[in-house]
Every structure is written in structure tokens, then in C-alpha cells.
C-alpha positions as MATLAB code, in Angstrom:
seq = 'MTTSPSVDPPIASPGTRGPGTASSSIGSSSTRRSLPYPVRTLKLYLAQRDNAYLAPVLILCAVVVFSVLVGLVIGIVTGFPLPAVVSEGFRTNNLGVIWALPGFFVSSAAMSVNRTFATVLALGGTRRDFWLGTTAGFLVTSLLTAATAVVLLGIERLTDGWFLGVRALGVGILGDGNPVLVFLTMMLLALAGFHLGAACGTVFRAYGAKVLTLVIVAAALVLVGLIALAVWQWETTLRVATGAGDLFVPLILLALVLVGTVGSLLALRRATV';
ca = [
      77.985  -41.474  -20.258;
      76.006  -38.257  -20.284;
      73.058  -37.576  -18.070;
      70.253  -35.235  -19.068;
      69.750  -32.340  -16.763;
      66.947  -32.847  -14.294;
      63.919  -30.633  -14.757;
      62.170  -29.587  -11.631;
      58.358  -29.636  -11.753;
      56.806  -26.218  -12.165;
      56.000  -24.484   -8.969;
      52.392  -23.550   -8.707;
      51.828  -19.902   -8.116;
      50.104  -18.943   -4.911;
      46.346  -19.181   -5.136;
      46.337  -21.885   -7.870;
      45.375  -25.506   -7.480;
      46.859  -28.607   -8.972;
      44.992  -30.499  -11.644;
      43.994  -33.271   -9.276;
      42.295  -31.107   -6.679;
      38.632  -30.422   -6.946;
      37.432  -27.049   -5.843;
      34.122  -27.095   -4.078;
      33.807  -23.377   -4.605;
      33.979  -23.624   -8.399;
      30.514  -23.246   -9.789;
      29.010  -22.492   -6.406;
      27.897  -19.068   -7.539;
      26.409  -20.456  -10.721;
      24.519  -23.189   -8.915;
      23.267  -20.894   -6.213;
      19.574  -20.387   -6.591;
      18.437  -16.884   -7.365;
      15.361  -15.345   -5.816;
      12.065  -15.875   -7.643;
      11.080  -12.897   -9.760;
       7.997  -12.020   -7.673;
      10.270  -11.789   -4.619;
      12.678   -9.591   -6.569;
       9.774   -7.331   -7.488;
       8.720   -7.191   -3.852;
      12.249   -6.181   -2.852;
      12.244   -3.441   -5.485;
       9.027   -2.088   -4.020;
      10.203   -2.298   -0.413;
      13.458   -0.561   -1.363;
      11.394    2.615   -1.695;
      11.297    2.941    2.081;
       9.672    6.353    2.226;
       6.638    5.185    0.271;
       6.511    1.630    1.586;
       6.938    2.342    5.301;
       7.334    5.944    6.376;
       4.773    8.037    4.505;
       1.531    6.284    5.588;
       2.633    6.314    9.232;
       3.466   10.027    9.056;
       0.151   10.815    7.358;
      -1.783    9.024   10.096;
       0.169   10.897   12.764;
      -0.462   14.175   10.922;
      -4.212   13.490   10.947;
      -4.064   12.988   14.708;
      -2.021   16.171   15.215;
      -4.389   18.218   13.056;
      -7.426   16.838   14.915;
      -5.825   17.773   18.243;
      -5.079   21.289   16.965;
      -8.706   21.698   15.920;
      -9.744   20.483   19.368;
      -7.446   23.040   20.996;
      -8.964   25.861   18.957;
     -12.495   24.767   19.869;
     -11.480   24.341   23.499;
     -10.459   27.999   23.729;
     -14.172   28.789   23.553;
     -15.728   25.739   25.221;
     -13.064   24.998   27.816;
     -11.085   21.829   28.511;
     -11.711   18.969   28.379;
     -14.071   19.365   25.461;
     -17.790   19.049   26.239;
     -19.445   15.748   25.410;
     -21.368   17.261   22.500;
     -18.124   18.464   20.880;
     -16.438   15.099   21.411;
     -19.473   13.442   19.850;
     -19.107   15.786   16.895;
     -15.558   14.546   16.377;
     -16.789   10.962   16.543;
     -19.450   11.439   13.884;
     -17.867   14.053   11.597;
     -14.092   13.588   11.680;
     -13.286   11.961    8.333;
      -9.660   13.068    8.277;
      -8.257    9.550    7.990;
     -10.555    8.727    5.070;
      -9.651   11.882    3.141;
      -5.930   12.084    3.938;
      -4.651    8.664    2.855;
      -6.224    7.634   -0.499;
      -4.428   10.304   -2.514;
      -1.071    9.033   -1.310;
      -1.946    5.398   -1.981;
      -3.153    6.094   -5.530;
      -0.167    8.249   -6.512;
       2.339    5.932   -4.817;
       0.994    2.885   -6.656;
       0.949    4.662  -10.014;
       4.576    5.761   -9.582;
       5.645    2.341   -8.329;
       4.155    0.638  -11.380;
       5.988    2.937  -13.766;
       9.272    2.686  -11.857;
       9.543   -1.065  -11.472;
       7.673   -2.479  -14.476;
      10.489   -1.986  -16.985;
      13.109   -3.113  -14.466;
      11.369   -6.408  -13.721;
      10.897   -7.246  -17.397;
      14.490   -6.256  -18.175;
      15.714   -8.680  -15.497;
      13.829  -11.518  -17.170;
      10.611  -11.458  -15.172;
       7.127  -11.683  -16.620;
       4.094   -9.469  -16.243;
       2.690  -12.039  -13.839;
       5.873  -11.865  -11.728;
       5.619   -8.089  -11.662;
       1.968   -8.113  -10.634;
       2.437  -10.706   -7.873;
       5.449   -8.958   -6.355;
       3.918   -5.496   -6.520;
       0.637   -6.707   -5.024;
       2.566   -8.327   -2.175;
       4.273   -4.984   -1.563;
       0.914   -3.230   -1.468;
      -0.263   -5.753    1.109;
       2.794   -5.130    3.313;
       2.192   -1.370    3.352;
      -1.540   -1.872    3.910;
      -0.925   -4.111    6.926;
       1.551   -1.591    8.330;
      -0.970    1.222    7.879;
      -3.727   -0.773    9.574;
      -1.458   -1.755   12.475;
      -0.382    1.869   12.969;
      -4.022    2.952   13.050;
      -4.797    0.378   15.753;
      -1.807    1.536   17.828;
      -2.929    5.163   17.560;
      -6.465    4.091   18.473;
      -5.104    2.411   21.604;
      -3.242    5.576   22.612;
      -6.366    7.612   21.914;
      -8.372    5.398   24.238;
      -5.754    5.380   26.994;
      -5.542    9.186   26.949;
      -9.328    9.652   26.701;
      -9.087   11.365   23.353;
      -5.552   12.789   23.533;
      -6.369   14.361   26.932;
      -8.951   16.623   25.261;
     -11.838   14.410   24.212;
     -10.758   14.516   20.549;
     -11.590   11.540   18.349;
      -9.340   10.890   15.335;
      -9.422    7.069   15.000;
     -12.375    6.176   17.196;
     -14.872    7.603   14.711;
     -18.099    6.256   13.320;
     -16.869    5.514    9.818;
     -14.115    3.302   11.275;
     -16.483    1.295   13.449;
     -16.733    3.584   16.500;
     -13.355    2.546   17.831;
     -13.678   -1.213   17.346;
     -10.034   -2.302   16.829;
     -10.979   -5.129   14.458;
     -13.072   -2.823   12.277;
     -10.403   -0.115   12.368;
      -7.783   -2.621   11.211;
     -10.036   -4.085    8.501;
     -11.227   -0.717    7.203;
      -7.759    0.824    7.102;
      -6.270   -2.214    5.370;
      -9.001   -2.223    2.710;
      -8.729    1.554    2.310;
      -5.026    1.180    1.564;
      -5.531   -1.780   -0.770;
      -8.296    0.048   -2.651;
      -6.092    3.097   -3.171;
      -3.119    0.982   -4.201;
      -5.018   -1.122   -6.733;
      -6.832    1.853   -8.243;
      -3.490    3.628   -8.541;
      -1.940    0.528  -10.099;
      -4.791    0.455  -12.603;
      -4.038    4.082  -13.535;
      -0.341    3.301  -13.867;
      -0.865    0.266  -16.076;
      -3.405    2.079  -18.269;
      -0.822    4.821  -18.762;
       1.803    2.211  -19.644;
      -0.493    0.435  -22.069;
      -2.391    3.260  -23.759;
      -0.811    6.582  -22.833;
      -1.938    9.767  -21.104;
      -4.959   10.516  -23.311;
      -6.649    7.194  -22.659;
      -5.823    7.444  -18.954;
      -7.498   10.859  -18.818;
     -10.596    9.467  -20.520;
     -10.675    6.531  -18.094;
     -10.450    8.869  -15.087;
     -13.236   11.091  -16.453;
     -15.416    8.055  -17.152;
     -14.780    6.668  -13.664;
     -15.696   10.028  -12.129;
     -18.950   10.113  -14.101;
     -19.801    6.576  -12.995;
     -19.103    7.536   -9.375;
     -21.324   10.614   -9.614;
     -24.023    8.468  -11.188;
     -23.851    5.925   -8.367;
     -24.053    8.683   -5.758;
     -27.055   10.194   -7.545;
     -28.716    6.769   -7.654;
     -28.085    6.262   -3.942;
     -29.619    9.660   -3.143;
     -32.586    9.037   -5.442;
     -33.265    5.681   -3.805;
     -32.387    6.931   -0.340;
     -34.694    4.596    1.556;
     -33.237    1.589   -0.233;
     -29.737    2.888    0.446;
     -30.522    3.199    4.146;
     -31.906   -0.335    4.261;
     -28.790   -1.718    2.584;
     -26.502    0.256    4.889;
     -28.462   -0.823    7.951;
     -28.430   -4.450    6.854;
     -24.674   -4.394    6.307;
     -24.125   -2.675    9.652;
     -20.514   -1.943   10.529;
     -19.339   -3.820    7.433;
     -20.949   -1.334    5.030;
     -17.793    0.749    4.534;
     -15.426   -2.262    4.360;
     -17.673   -3.866    1.721;
     -17.554   -0.717   -0.422;
     -13.775   -0.639   -0.101;
     -13.574   -4.332   -1.003;
     -15.565   -3.619   -4.168;
     -13.070   -0.879   -5.067;
     -10.195   -3.309   -4.486;
     -11.772   -5.743   -6.950;
     -12.372   -2.994   -9.529;
      -8.765   -1.831   -9.282;
      -7.435   -5.384   -9.452;
      -9.411   -6.278  -12.571;
      -8.533   -2.976  -14.240;
      -4.819   -3.319  -13.556;
      -4.727   -6.941  -14.761;
      -6.523   -6.121  -18.010;
      -4.293   -3.140  -18.770;
      -1.137   -5.016  -17.777;
      -1.559   -7.386  -20.723;
      -1.048   -4.473  -23.109;
       1.566   -2.593  -21.096;
       4.889   -2.084  -22.848;
       8.365   -1.325  -21.566;
];
């Protein structure tokens, strides 16, 4: 009587599982939820750390340093600390913060729009996802800028004007050193620059450089016309400014935020990759 040779069961190679074992890890990566596209867009924006975090802080510090240097030059003649009349001149005439930051915000937003727009759409996001994420990024940088301004204002107060009587943040256009007004004005200044820059970037994406140039020229003409109207009706302008009080500048900046927002949304519908 012959017996068939016994066949041993195959030995599973290391790292393999038998057919009856269920792997909890299988499919875990596929079932893992991915981040919403607006959050992805926000992360793309925040990945540009120099523009999102560093640059506005450095610009604010540079404004302070330049103001102190001007105070030192004046103090060579007037003596230190600076006389009250000179310190008052800084308070009423130092517009360094207002002039130094908008250019960065506009250019940064325009570049950010052109850098991330195609990437977001290529990853499967929509124009709405792109706009929401980018706007959230603008808000983060604006809040950081406003907070930095308040911190510098606090140091300026503690040192009585950087030990010289120099005013860089505690100036009239920022609410005469009111921390709430400084925060509000700086945040709206940043948001206005960002949204106007985003409008320029989306117009460029949608219509090209020629149309963007025409839009900029038209906007400049409208601005000159509004300034001329304000000068022509100077008494009315003064009444409006007096009635608005310390909120006059923030209200103007808020209007610019709305203009930039509407412009960017309208152009975004026609923007192409």
C-alpha cells in the first residue's frame, strides 16, 4: 500500500498575512480625511514665511528705526531729549507707517495670487476655495501686523518716545496712540493693501497686462478726482471728518477693503490657469 508524500503548507514570507487575518491598516490611508481645499490654500500662503510673517514686522521696525534716526539728526541742533514742539511735530506729521506698508501688501498679494491660483485648481480646488483660503491668509498677516504695531506702541510709551521724544506709532493718523485704534487701523490698512493687490493679480490672470494697466490708470484718475472733490468741498469734508472722529481713517480703509474684495471676486470668475 503506497502513501502519497505529505505536502507541507506554504510558509508565509515575513511581512505577509494569512487570508483569514484582517488588517486594520489596509485602506487607512485611503479613508483618512484630507484637508479642505480652503485650508490647503491657507497652508500654501503661510508657507511663504517671509511674506506672511517676517516682512511686515521688519518694515514696521524699519519705520521706527528711521524715525529715531531722524530724531537723532534733529536733536544734534535742538538737544536731547527733543523739545516738546519737535515731538509734537512727529505726532502730527510722521506718516511713515502709512507710506511704508501698503506697497508691500499690494505687491505681496498680487504675487501670492499668481503663485497659488494654478496650484489650487490643479489640486482639485475651486475658485471659491482659492479665494477663501487666500483671504484667510491675508487676515493672519494683517492681525500679525496690527499686533506688532501695538507692541511697538507699548515700547514707545514705556521709553517716552524711544528715549528721545520721537513718535512713530503714537501719531495722529493712528488715533494718537490709542491701542485699539492703532490695532484697528493697522489691520484695515493691511487688509486694504492685500485685497487691492489681489484684485490686481486676478485682473492680470483674467485679462492680461494691458487691461490691468488700464484698470490702474482708471483707478488713479478716480482717486485724483475724489481728492479734488474733497478739496473743492473742503468745508463739507471737514464736517464729515469731524463727525467720524477717530474712525475717519479706518472707515476709508474699510471702503478700500470692500472695493478690493469686489474687484477680486469679479475678476476671479474669468481668471484662467
